[in-house]
C-alpha positions in Angstrom: 205.3 -12.8 107.6 203.9 -11.4 104.8 204.0 -13.9 102.0 200.8 -15.0 101.8 200.8 -18.4 103.6 197.5 -18.5 105.5 196.2 -16.8 101.9 197.3 -19.7 99.7 196.0 -22.0 102.0 192.5 -20.6 102.3 192.3 -20.3 98.7 193.8 -24.3 98.0 191.2 -24.9 100.4 188.2 -23.1 98.6 189.5 -24.8 95.4 189.3 -28.1 96.2 185.6 -27.3 98.2 184.6 -25.9 94.9 185.4 -28.8 92.9 183.8 -31.0 95.6 187.3 -33.0 96.8 186.4 -31.0 100.5 183.0 -31.8 102.1 182.8 -28.1 103.8 184.8 -24.7 103.2 185.6 -24.7 106.7 189.3 -23.2 107.2 190.6 -23.7 111.1 193.9 -22.1 111.4 196.1 -22.2 114.6 199.5 -22.1 115.4 201.2 -25.3 115.9 201.6 -24.4 119.6 198.0 -24.6 120.2 198.2 -28.4 119.5 200.7 -29.1 122.5 199.3 -29.6 125.6 200.1 -28.4 128.6 200.8 -31.6 130.7 200.8 -35.4 129.9 197.7 -37.1 128.6 196.2 -33.3 127.5 197.9 -33.5 123.8 196.7 -36.0 122.1 193.7 -34.8 123.0 194.5 -31.5 121.9 195.1 -32.8 118.4 192.2 -35.2 118.0 189.9 -32.0 118.8 191.3 -29.9 116.6 191.0 -32.5 113.7 187.6 -33.2 114.5 186.4 -29.7 114.3 188.3 -29.1 111.0 187.1 -32.4 109.7 185.2 -31.9 106.3 187.7 -28.8 105.3 190.7 -27.4 105.9 193.7 -27.4 109.2 196.2 -24.8 108.6 199.0 -25.2 110.8 201.2 -22.3 110.7 204.7 -22.2 112.1 204.2 -25.8 112.3 208.1 -26.6 113.0 207.8 -25.0 116.4 206.9 -28.8 117.2 210.6 -29.5 117.3 212.2 -26.7 117.8 215.3 -26.7 120.4 215.4 -30.8 119.2 211.6 -30.9 120.2 210.0 -32.3 123.5 207.7 -35.0 124.6 204.6 -32.9 123.7 205.5 -31.8 120.5 207.2 -35.5 119.4 203.2 -36.7 120.7 201.7 -33.8 118.7 203.4 -35.2 115.5 202.2 -38.8 116.3 199.3 -38.1 117.3 198.6 -35.8 113.8 200.0 -38.6 111.9 197.7 -41.1 113.3 194.5 -38.7 112.6 195.7 -37.5 109.4 195.6 -41.6 108.1 192.3 -42.1 110.2 190.6 -39.1 108.0 192.9 -39.4 104.6 189.7 -38.6 103.1 187.9 -36.1 105.3 190.4 -33.8 105.8 193.4 -31.2 104.3 196.0 -30.2 106.2 198.9 -27.6 105.6 201.9 -27.1 107.6 203.4 -23.6 107.1 206.4 -21.8 107.9 210.3 -21.0 106.7 211.6 -22.9 104.6 215.0 -24.4 106.5 212.8 -24.8 110.0 210.1 -26.8 107.6 212.6 -28.9 106.0 214.2 -29.9 109.3 210.7 -30.6 110.9 209.9 -33.0 107.7 212.9 -34.9 108.4 212.1 -35.4 112.1 209.7 -38.0 111.1 209.6 -40.5 108.1 205.9 -39.8 108.5 205.7 -36.6 107.9 207.9 -36.8 104.5 205.4 -39.3 103.4 201.9 -37.4 104.2 203.0 -34.1 103.3 205.2 -34.1 99.8 204.0 -31.6 97.9 205.5 -28.5 98.9 205.0 -24.8 97.7 207.5 -22.3 98.5 206.3 -18.3 98.5 208.9 -15.8 98.0 209.1 -12.7 99.8 207.2 -9.6 98.6 209.9 -7.0 97.5 209.3 -3.1 98.9 207.6 -2.3 95.5 205.6 -4.8 96.0 204.9 -4.1 99.9 204.4 -0.5 99.1 201.6 -1.1 96.4 199.7 -3.2 98.4 199.9 -0.4 101.4 198.5 2.3 98.6 195.8 -0.3 97.8 194.6 -0.9 101.6 195.1 2.7 102.1 192.5 4.0 99.0 190.0 1.2 100.2 190.2 2.9 103.6 189.5 6.7 101.9 193.2 7.7 102.0 195.6 9.0 99.5 199.2 8.9 99.2 201.0 12.3 98.4 203.1 12.4 95.2 206.0 10.4 95.6 205.4 8.7 98.9 205.0 5.3 97.1 208.9 5.2 95.6 209.6 6.3 99.5 208.1 3.5 100.8 208.9 1.5 98.2 213.0 2.2 98.9 212.2 2.6 103.0 210.7 -1.2 103.7 214.0 -2.9 102.8 215.9 -0.8 104.7 213.6 -1.5 107.9 213.7 -5.1 106.9 217.1 -5.4 106.7 217.3 -6.4 102.9 218.3 -5.4 99.7 
C-alpha cells in the first residue's frame, strides 16, 4: 500500500491512450477476488463481463496473487484460464495490468506458463521513505487548508518508519 501502483497503472493507461494505442482512456480497477465467482460456472462469466467492460482501455487487477493464494483453488485457476483466453481474444483492444507484492506476484506468474508469456514487462515500485510520506502528508494538509506546526514534518518523518516497523 502507498507505493503508487494504481497511480502508475493509470498513468500508463493515459499515456497509451494519448498516443493512440488504447482506444479510450477508460480505467477499470478491481481486486483479483472480484473475478472469482461464488459458485461453479459463475467465474468465467464474471471474468468475461469485467473484460468486456474494460475493452478499449485498461483493466487494473490489484492483489492479483490472491488468485493462487494458499495454493489456489478451482475458481482462481478458472479465472487465470479465462483471463488468458480473453487477453488473447482482445489483444489489440485491452491493456491488462496485474499488481501486488513482488514475491507473491512471482509465484502467480509461475503458476501458469501463459501468464509469464503475456505479462513480460515488470515494474517494481519501491516503498516510500518516512520523509517522502511525511512530505506527501504536508502537501495534502496544505491542500485542505491546514499547516504543519514547526518541527512536525521531521517528527512525522521519524514516526512513520517506526509505526510501520521499518528503519
